[in-house]
N, C-alpha and C positions, 0 to 999 in steps of 0.2 A: 589573387586569382582564386576562384571557387574550385573546390575539390570535386571529385566524382560523387555521384548521388549516394552511393553506399557509405561514403565518409561524411555525409552531411547530417546535421542535427534534424530532428523532426520539425515539421511545420508548426509555427507558433511557440517554439521553444523560447523561453525567456532567459536572458542573461543580463546581469548588471551587478552593481556593488551594493554593499550593506554597511550601515552605521547604526549606532544607538544614541538616543537623544542626549543622555547624560554625558556621553563621551565627546559629543561634537557641538552641542547647542551652545554651551556656556551661558553667561548672563543668568544665573540662577535666581536673581532677584528683580529681573526685569519682566515686564509684560504681565504682571499679576501672578506670576508663578509662586507657589508655596514651596517650602523645603521638603526634600525627600530624605529617605534614611541614608542615601549616599552622600548628601551634602555634609552631614555631621561626621560620617565615618571617614570620608576622605579629606575634608577641608580643602578640597581642590576644585577650582571653578571649572575645569574641563574645557577651556576655550580652545577650540581648534577650527570650528566652522566659520566660514569667511565668505564674503560677497562674491567671490570668484567661483564657488563650487558648483553652482547651477550651470554656469557656462562650461565648466570643465566636464561635467557629466555629459552634456550635449557634444562636446568635442570628442569624447571617447566613443560616442555612438552607441551608448547602452540602450537596451530595450526596456529596462525596468530599474527602479531604485528602491531598495528596502531601507526604511527608516522606522524609527519608533516614536510613539507619542508619549510625552511625559504626562502621566496621570496628574501630578500636582500643578502642571501648567493649564490643564483643563479644569480640574476641580481642586483648587489649592489645598483644601482641608480633607479632600478625598472621599468624604462620606455621602451616602445616598440623600441625606437631607441638607447637605452643604451647598453653598451657591456655586454655580458654574462661572468660570472666568471667560467672558465673551471675547475679551482681547486675545487670549490664548486660542480659543476656537477660530477666530478670524485669521490668526497667523497660519494655522495648519490648513484652513480652507484655501487661503491664497496660495500656499505652498503647493497644495495638491493641484489647484487649477493650472498653476504654471507648468508643473510636471506634464500634465495631460496636454496642455497647449503645445509643448515641445515634443509630443509623441513618446514620452517616457511613462511607463506603467507604474503607478504608486503601489507598492507592496508594503502594507502597514502592520507593524508589530504594536500591539496595545500595551504589552508590559515587558520592559527589558530591565527589570530588577530595581527600578527607582520608585519604590513604594512611598506614597505621602507620609511624611513623618508623623503628622497628626494621627494617622490611624494606628501607627506603632505605639504612639503615646496613649492613645484612647483605649485600646483593648488588646494590645500585643500583636497587631498586624496578622501575619499569616498563622499565628498560633491559635487564632480563634476562627474556626472554620465557618461558623454560622454568620458571623458579622462580616467577614471579608468577602465571602461569596455574594452577599447582597450588595455590599458597597462596589465590588468589582463589576457586577452585572449592571448597576446603574451607570457607572463610568463607561462601560462598553456601549450601552444604549445611547448615551450622549454622542459618542464618536460615530456610531452607525448613522444616527440622525443628521449629524452635521456633515459627514464626509462620504456616506455610502452611495451617493449618486455618482461619484467619480471613482471611488475606491472599490475594486472588485476582488482584491486579494487581502485577507485578513489573517493575521497570526495572533492568537490570544496570548500566549506566553512564550517567552524565550528561555529555554533551558531550565526546566523545573529542577533537575538534579542539582545545578548550581545554586538556585534559590535555596533549596533545602539543605544540602550538604555544606556548601561553602559559607552560607550565611548563618546556619543554625547548628552546624556539626563541627567543622573545622575552625569557624569564626574568622575566616580571612576576607570574607565579603560582608557588606552591610546586611543585617544590623550587628554582626560580629559576635554572635552568641556562641558559647562553647563551654564544655566542662573544664577546659584548661584555664585555671584561675590566673595564670600569668598573662593570659590573653583577654579574658573577659570575667567581669565580676558576676555575670548571670549566665545561665544556660545549662542544659543537659543534653550532651551529645548523644546519649543512649536512647532518648525518646523524641526530642524535639524535631529532628530532621524528618522522621517518619510522619509525624503529625502535620508538619508543614506540607510535606508531599501530598498528602490527602487533601489538605486545604487548597492547594494549587489546582489539583485535578477537579475539585468541585467548583472552584471559581471559573476555571476554564469552561467546564461543562455548562455552567449557568449562563455565561456569555453567549456560547454557541446556541443555546436553547433560545435566548432572546433573539438572536439574529435570524434563526430559522423560522420562528413563529411570527416575528414582527416585520422583518426586512427583506428576507431572501427573495420572496416571490416578486417584489417590485424592484429590487436592486440587482438581482441576479448574480451575485458574487459567491465566492467560496471562502470558507473559514476553517481554520485548523490550528494546530499547535506545532511548535518546533522544538525538538528534543536534541540534546547534545548526546553523543555517545560515539566512541572510537571502536574500530575493529579490535576484537580480542582473539589472539592467535595462540594456540598451544605452543609452549616452549619446545616441546618434543612430541613424539607420537605415543607417549605413555597414557594409558586410560585415565589416570588421575589428573594429568594436565589438560587432557581434552575436556574432561568434565569441569576443571577449573575455568577454562576459557568460557564455557557456557554459563557458569555461575557469575563471571564478571559481566557477561552480556545481560544477564537477568537483572543485576543491580544497576548497570549503567544505562540500560535502555528499557528492559522489560518492566521495571518498576512503574513507569508511566505509559509505555506503549501497550503492554498487555491489557491493562484495564480498559483503555480507550478502544483498541481494535479487537481484542478477544473477550473482554468482559470479566477478567479476573487477574489477580496478581500472579506472578510466577510462583509456582509451588516452592521453589527453593527459598524465596523470601520469607515465606511462612515457617519454613524449617529453621532458617537462620535467626529470625527475630522473635518467633513465638507470639505472645500476646502484646508485644511492643508494636506489632504492625496493626495500625488502626483498621477496623472492619468498616466496610461500607453497608449501609442499610439497603434493602432491596430497591427502594425509591432512588437513593443515590446512585446505585450501580446502573439502574435503567437510564439515568440522566448521563452518566459518564460513557457508557458503552456506545460506540458509534458516533462519538462527539467530535470527529475530525473528518473533513472531506478529503484529506491527503495526509502524506507523511512528511512533515518539515524535518529536515536533517541537517544538524550541525555536526561536522566531523572534521578532525585535524590529523590524526595519527593512528598508529596501531601499536598495541601492547602485546608483548610476549608474556604468556600467563603460566605461573607455576602454582601448584597446590601448596597449601600450608601457610598462607598469609594470615595476618592477624588484624587486618583492617576491614571492618564491616562495610565501610563505604566503597570498598572494592570487591565485596562479596567474599571476603576471607581469602583473597587471591593475591599472590605476589606479582607485581608488575616488573618488567625489566625490558631493556632495549638490547641486551647482550645475548647472543645466540649461544647454544651449547659449545660451539667451537671458539668462542671468545670474540667473534667479530660483532660489529654493531649492525643493527637492523637497517639503519639509513643515516643520512646527514643530520647532524645535531642542530637544532634550532637554538635561539636565545633562551627559550623556555626549557626548563629541564624536562618537562613532560611531553616534548614534541620532537619526533624525528620523521624524516621523509620516507614514506613507503607506499607508493601508489597502488601496489598490488592489494594492499589492505583496503584502500578506498573502494576498489572494484568489488572485493569480496563482501564488504559491508552493504553496498548497494544491492547485491544479490540476496544477501541474508534478509534484509528488510523486505524486499519485494516478495520473496518466497514465504516469509513468515506472516506478513500482514496484508499483502495483495492490495496495496493502495498506491496511487500515483506518488511519486517522490519529487519533492522540491528541495534541492540542496541549498539551504539558506545561509549556510556559512562554511567556508573551507579556506584555510590560509596558512601562512608560514611567516615566522619572525626570524629574520637573519641574525645570526649570532654576532653580538657586539656592534650591531649597525649604529646604535646611538653614539658610539665613540668614533665612527669612521669619518673621514673627510667627505664632504658633500659628494664629490664625483665618484668616490668609491661606493657610497651608499646608493647612488643612483644606478650603479651597475650591480644590481642585486642578483647575482648569478644563481645563488642557492635558491632563491624564491622563484626564479625563472624555471629552474630544474624541477622544483615542486610542482608548479602549475603545468609544465610539460607532461609530467607524470599523471596528474589528476585529470587533465583534459583528455589524455589518451585513454585512461581507464573509464572516464564518463562515456566517451564514444563507444568503446568496446562493450560496456554494460548495456548500452542502448541497442547497438547494431548486431552484436554477436550473442548476447545473453538474453535479449528480449525484456530487459527491465524498463518500465514505464517511468521515465524521468522527464519532468516538465520544465525544470529551471535550475540555474546554477548561479550562486552569488559568491564571488571570491570575497574574503574578508582580509583587508577592509579597503574601502575607497581611499581613506587618508590615514597617515600616521596620526595617532590620536591618544587620548587618555585611556590606557589599558588597565582600568579598574585597579586591582591590588598592586599591579606593577607600575602604576603611574605612567610617566612619559618615557621611561627607559626602554621599554619593549616596544618595537615598531613592527606592526603587521601590514602597514599601508602599502598599496601599489603606487600611491602618490606621495613623494617626499614633502614633508611640511617642515619649514624652518620655524621653530617655535618662537624665535625672537622677532622675526620679521613677518611671519605668517605667509611667506612665499611658498608656492606650490610648484612642484616639478614632477612630471611623470617618470617613474622609474622604468627600468628595462622590463620588469614584470608587467606593469600596466600596458606597455607598448605590445608586449607579447600577447596578452589576453585579447586586446582590441583586434590585433591581426588574426588570431586564431579564430575567434568568433565570427569575424567578417568572412573568413575563408570557409568556415564550416556551416554557416547559416544555410537553411534550406533555400533552394533556388526559387521556391514559391513564396518565400517569406523575406523579401529583401526590404520591404517597407515597414519600419517599426511602428508607424502611426496606425497600422491596422490592428495592433495589439492593445490599444488603449481601452477597448470595450470589454465585453463580457469574456470570462475564461472559457476555454473549450470544454465541451461536455466531458465530465471527468469521473465522477465518483459513484461508488456504490450507494452512498447515503443520500445523494442529492440529484442524481441524473434525471429522475422523473419530474422533479419540482423546478428544475433549473429553467428560467426563462431567458432567452437571449435578448439582450438589450444594449445597444450601443450607448456608451457614456458620452455625454456632451463634452465637446472639446473647447467650448466657449469659455472665456475667463471674465469674471465680473470686474468692473472697474473698482479700483481701490485707491484710497488716499495715499499721497506721497509719504514714503518712509525714508528716513535718513540712511544713507549708504554706509558701508562698513568704514570703520575709522581710517583715516588718512587716504581714503579713496577720493580721487579728484575727477575721474572720467565718468561719463554716464554708463550705467550698467543696467541689466535687465531687472524686471520686477522681481524675479526669483532671487537674484543676487541682492537687491535691496532688502527684501524680506529677511533673508538669512543674516544680512548685515546688522539688522535691528537687534537680533539676539546676541550679537558679538560686540556690541558697542560698550 
């Protein structure tokens, strides 16, 4: 039953689920794909995507699906002069065609951490800003040319903070570089993360420049970046802890958001890092500033902040979930860094809107139930802590829109499926769909059922037909509103050759399912 109009989401609001190519595609050596830095780092094939998932998305009634493209599946060696893998391009084209045919809006991430290994070997990958920006711009151009007639929402990068800090500072993500010699034989945690951060910003901006100059007028899409960052709340009302919370926000979010939306780094970063913070040339800064049509927001939790920390990656701020009275902020997740606190989600939405004044797309938000991997199936399906989490975030989402006036355009719970959670492997489960890793059976969890019901009830009464959303995004942004041309995307699907279904499948399945099955064979 639909709710009252003041409790409805705005017309054309997008909701759906999100995944990343390395986590779900599997078959790293099938279809002409080249190796990425995560193949070597994890030695795990990441097989979770299966022939049933396209049908399951349709059954859930999602309006959109966020997925990433594997750079090394499109250009196996990665470089601007390296050959394009037409088989990989064809797979993604067919996948997008089928999404559009089913009325599901494709929301595409160009880079979700899986750098082609050849580029890391060739010149150090993200440590070489000149080479990586040129190679990334060419890769993006190939994707725009192949998919831009149907894809109207582009994300250049997923979570630059994680690329920089976890990959080149802490060394827990690929390529695993760190000053800690027990973890890595190479790396300098005092300099490399900040170098990489600038490289990511410049590569992002180069790709946006290509899209705006060569494709936007005829394709009519929007393009931006998605940044991770959680709400940072003072541990108490003391001036030093209030200041500490802002310092934490400056490093977690402002490091990337301020140059893009405001045109400069946060002043605190310069104070903290001195000459270790790479400077932009005037030409580079001109390219970076304004290089996102919206704010892509990945967020999971809230931290209580105290002054006096010794970790630069947290802004020299101490994080805790323990309040001054000894109580915990919220329900503890399986991950040590995550507790449930929906009030922080609303506060962060307001902070980003008031600071940057850009439409917000919540591109990731989710919860990993503690010890879910060790639970019997029926207990795991009754994921009450995750249901509680989403009850809080959806309530806060609606309050931010209706009561606070925040312009929010989309919400993507993470994740569609239980899958390979990067450094955590298969132990940590974020999915709203249960996956039996032995049989590949899928079963909706209580959280998935809750989200489907909530979005059905709270969708705009003017917006009940998701097929109307497959075309051009609504007029949106400060950077693109004058040049945006409305153009409906074709919903026709080209004929494709027969593809083997997923392993052990005997019944006929949709083209979308068969295509996904190819990558899991």
